[in-house]
C-alpha positions in Angstrom: 72.1 111.3 93.5 73.3 111.9 97.0 76.6 110.8 98.5 74.9 107.7 99.9 75.3 106.2 96.5 79.1 106.8 96.2 81.6 104.0 95.6 82.4 104.5 99.3 81.9 107.2 101.9 84.8 109.4 103.1 84.5 108.2 106.7 85.0 104.6 105.6 88.2 103.0 104.4 89.6 100.0 102.7 93.2 99.0 102.2 94.3 96.4 99.7 98.1 96.4 99.7 98.0 95.4 96.1 101.3 95.6 94.3 101.5 96.6 90.7 98.4 95.6 88.8 99.5 92.7 86.7 97.1 93.0 83.8 97.4 91.2 80.5 99.3 93.3 78.0 96.4 93.1 75.5 94.1 95.1 77.8 94.1 98.8 77.1 92.5 101.7 78.9 89.4 102.7 76.9 86.5 105.0 77.5 83.1 103.5 78.1 80.3 103.6 75.6 76.6 104.3 76.0 75.8 104.8 79.6 72.4 103.3 79.3 72.8 100.2 77.1 73.5 96.6 78.1 77.1 95.4 78.4 78.4 92.9 75.9 77.9 89.2 75.9 81.4 88.7 77.2 80.3 89.7 80.6 77.4 87.1 80.6 77.9 83.8 82.4 76.7 80.6 80.9 74.4 78.1 82.5 76.4 75.0 83.4 74.0 72.6 85.0 74.5 74.0 88.6 70.8 74.8 89.0 70.6 72.1 91.7 73.5 73.6 93.7 72.7 74.9 97.2 73.2 78.5 96.1 70.9 78.1 93.1 68.2 76.6 95.3 68.1 79.8 97.2 67.3 82.0 94.1 63.9 83.6 93.9 61.7 81.7 91.5 61.2 84.7 89.4 64.9 84.9 88.6 65.1 81.1 88.1 62.3 81.4 85.5 64.0 84.3 83.7 67.5 82.7 83.9 69.0 86.1 84.0 70.3 88.4 86.8 70.5 92.0 85.6 73.5 93.8 87.0 73.8 97.6 87.1 77.5 98.7 86.6 79.4 101.8 85.6 81.5 100.1 83.0 84.3 102.7 82.9 86.5 101.8 85.9 89.5 99.7 84.7 90.5 97.2 85.8 87.3 96.5 87.9 84.9 96.9 85.0 85.5 98.4 81.6 85.3 97.9 77.8 88.2 96.6 75.9 89.2 97.7 72.3 86.5 95.5 70.8 83.8 96.9 73.0 83.5 93.8 75.2 82.8 94.3 78.9 85.8 92.9 80.9 87.4 93.2 84.3 87.3 91.9 87.8 83.6 92.3 88.4 82.5 90.8 85.0 84.7 87.8 85.6 83.4 87.3 89.2 79.8 87.8 87.9 80.4 85.1 85.3 81.7 82.7 88.1 78.7 83.5 90.3 76.3 83.0 87.4 77.7 79.6 86.7 77.3 78.6 90.4 73.7 79.9 90.4 72.8 78.5 87.0 71.8 81.8 85.5 73.3 84.6 83.4 74.8 87.7 85.0 73.9 90.4 82.4 75.9 93.6 83.0 74.1 96.8 82.0 76.0 100.0 81.8 74.8 103.1 83.8 76.3 106.1 85.4 77.5 105.2 88.9 75.3 107.6 90.9 72.1 106.1 89.3 72.8 102.5 90.2 71.0 102.4 93.5 68.1 104.2 92.0 68.0 101.5 89.4 67.8 98.9 92.1 64.9 100.7 93.7 63.0 100.9 90.4 63.8 97.2 89.7 65.7 98.1 86.6 68.5 96.0 88.0 68.5 93.0 90.3 72.0 93.7 91.6 74.6 96.5 91.4 78.2 95.4 91.1 80.4 98.4 90.4 83.3 98.8 92.9 80.6 100.0 95.3 81.7 100.3 98.9 79.6 98.8 101.6 78.9 101.5 104.2 76.4 101.9 107.0 75.1 105.1 105.3 74.3 103.1 102.2 72.8 100.3 104.1 70.4 102.7 105.8 69.8 105.1 102.9 71.6 108.0 104.5 73.2 110.8 102.6 76.8 110.7 103.9 77.3 114.5 103.7 73.9 115.7 105.1 73.2 112.6 107.2 69.6 112.8 106.1 67.5 109.9 105.1 67.2 109.8 101.3 66.1 106.2 100.6 65.4 102.7 101.8 69.0 101.7 101.6 70.5 98.5 100.2 72.0 95.3 101.5 75.5 94.2 100.5 77.3 91.0 99.9 81.0 91.9 100.4 83.4 90.5 97.9 86.7 92.5 97.8 88.7 95.1 99.8 90.6 98.1 98.5 91.8 101.6 99.3 92.0 105.1 97.8 95.1 106.6 96.2 96.2 110.0 94.9 98.1 110.2 91.6 99.8 113.0 89.7 101.4 113.5 86.3 104.6 111.6 86.2 107.6 113.6 87.4 105.3 116.5 88.6 104.0 115.6 92.1 104.4 119.2 93.3 105.2 117.9 96.7 101.9 116.1 97.1 102.1 113.1 99.4 99.0 113.3 101.5 95.5 114.8 101.3 96.7 117.7 103.4 99.2 118.6 100.7 96.3 119.2 98.3 95.3 122.4 100.1 95.6 125.3 97.6 95.7 122.8 94.7 93.2 121.3 92.3 92.1 117.7 92.2 90.0 115.9 89.6 87.7 113.0 90.7 84.7 111.0 89.6 81.5 112.6 90.9 80.0 110.8 94.0 82.9 108.7 94.8 84.8 108.4 98.1 87.6 110.5 96.5 85.0 113.2 95.9 83.7 112.9 99.5 87.3 112.8 100.9 88.3 115.9 98.9 85.3 117.8 100.4 86.0 116.8 103.9 89.8 117.4 103.7 89.2 120.8 102.1 87.3 121.9 105.3 90.5 121.2 107.3 92.7 123.5 105.1 93.9 126.7 106.7 94.8 130.1 105.5 92.0 130.2 102.9 93.8 127.5 100.8 90.9 125.1 100.1 91.1 122.1 97.7 89.7 123.0 94.3 87.7 120.2 92.8 86.5 119.4 89.3 84.2 116.4 89.1 83.3 114.1 86.2 80.7 111.5 85.3 83.4 108.8 85.1 87.0 108.3 86.1 88.4 108.2 82.6 87.2 111.8 82.0 89.0 112.9 85.2 92.2 111.2 84.0 92.0 113.0 80.7 91.7 116.3 82.4 94.7 115.7 84.6 96.7 114.4 81.7 96.1 117.6 79.8 97.4 119.7 82.7 94.0 120.9 83.9 94.6 119.9 87.5 97.4 119.0 90.0 96.2 115.6 91.0 93.6 112.9 90.7 92.2 110.2 93.1 90.7 106.8 92.5 90.3 103.4 94.2 93.8 101.9 94.5 93.3 99.1 92.0 92.0 101.7 89.5 94.8 104.2 90.2 97.5 101.5 89.9 96.0 100.2 86.6 95.9 103.8 85.3 99.5 104.4 86.2 100.6 101.2 84.6 98.7 101.6 81.3 98.1 105.2 80.5 100.7 106.4 77.9 102.5 103.1 78.4 103.2 104.0 82.0 104.6 107.4 81.2 101.6 109.6 82.1 101.0 109.3 85.8 102.5 108.2 89.2 100.9 107.3 92.5 102.0 109.5 95.4 101.8 108.7 99.1 100.0 105.8 100.7 96.5 104.6 100.0 93.8 105.3 102.6 90.2 104.6 103.4 90.1 100.8 103.6 86.6 99.3 103.2 84.8 96.4 101.4 83.3 96.5 97.9 79.8 95.0 98.1 77.3 93.6 95.6 74.2 95.7 96.3 70.7 94.4 96.5 67.6 96.4 97.2 66.1 96.0 100.7 63.5 93.3 101.0 65.2 90.8 98.7 66.6 88.6 101.4 66.4 85.4 99.4 68.5 86.9 96.6 71.1 88.2 99.2 71.4 84.6 100.6 71.7 83.1 97.1 74.5 85.5 96.1 76.3 85.0 99.5 76.2 81.3 99.1 77.4 81.5 95.5 80.3 83.7 96.5 81.3 81.4 99.4 81.2 78.5 96.9 83.6 80.1 94.4 85.9 81.2 97.3 86.0 77.6 98.5 86.5 76.1 95.0 89.4 78.4 94.3 87.8 80.0 91.3 87.6 83.4 93.1 91.3 83.3 93.8 92.1 82.5 90.2 90.1 85.5 89.0 91.8 87.9 91.4 95.2 86.5 90.4 94.4 87.1 86.8 94.1 90.8 87.5 96.9 91.0 90.0 94.7 92.0 93.0 95.0 89.0 95.3 95.8 91.1 98.3 92.2 92.5 98.1 90.7 89.0 98.6 88.1 88.2 101.2 88.0 84.8 102.9 84.2 84.6 103.2 81.1 86.3 101.9 79.8 88.7 104.6 76.5 90.6 104.4 76.6 94.3 105.4 80.1 94.0 106.8 80.9 97.7 106.1 81.0 100.3 108.9 
């Protein structure tokens, strides 16, 4: 998949000045399971009689009849979406999905897939939505490859629901003087393939002088990149700030990694919908506005310690 399906593009940014991720101590960092199978029932919302709500009234009849919204997600990105020790799908996105499902009177069923195939899954109608820390960008909206700037698809629409930034992290006590992206010239970074961190590493490497480019090793998911860095196979890693902060807090009991420098690239996360599904976009937007107004949205973000990334209203295609 092209860079147009990345979690965010390197030219776009999002800053959530989130402090330490206050995650319940029982949550542990675990690798994801089968990249093609459905997530666990813990991520499904339960109908609560809200079918008559204003948001539910906007749902396409086909989804009302099924009672299920299929959500594509790369369930390996703690604390946004991941599997706990029992294999249950948990995190910020599943919790928000459950709240949205209750508002709409349907079940949000999270299905696990590699990140760079999620938009393809929307096009093929495998998923109704993609909710996976995906950044809303103009390139994605228009189906443009962020690196080549060529048209590669129809694009998607986004309902924006969170804001966050990108951070660099290193092994604890071994930052090698890395504070900024420019400090990575001549060093090696590990990243998840197709993410903004991957795009940013490529763009920053082009700025390096003296033949000291940034060496990159990419992985299918962020957990594999962390494992590589932990073993000494690279000098640094990069992830969305909430993910990096959670990793620093939990990996090795907080003894494995440290965040270096300031987060960059502020931009919104968006719930992606295939073009042409305007009714579904409006329904999700109305449901998000409803849980923001009710306070349920704020409670979920507070549970995960990411209140600073909150939005005050549901915008459609607010990324730039």
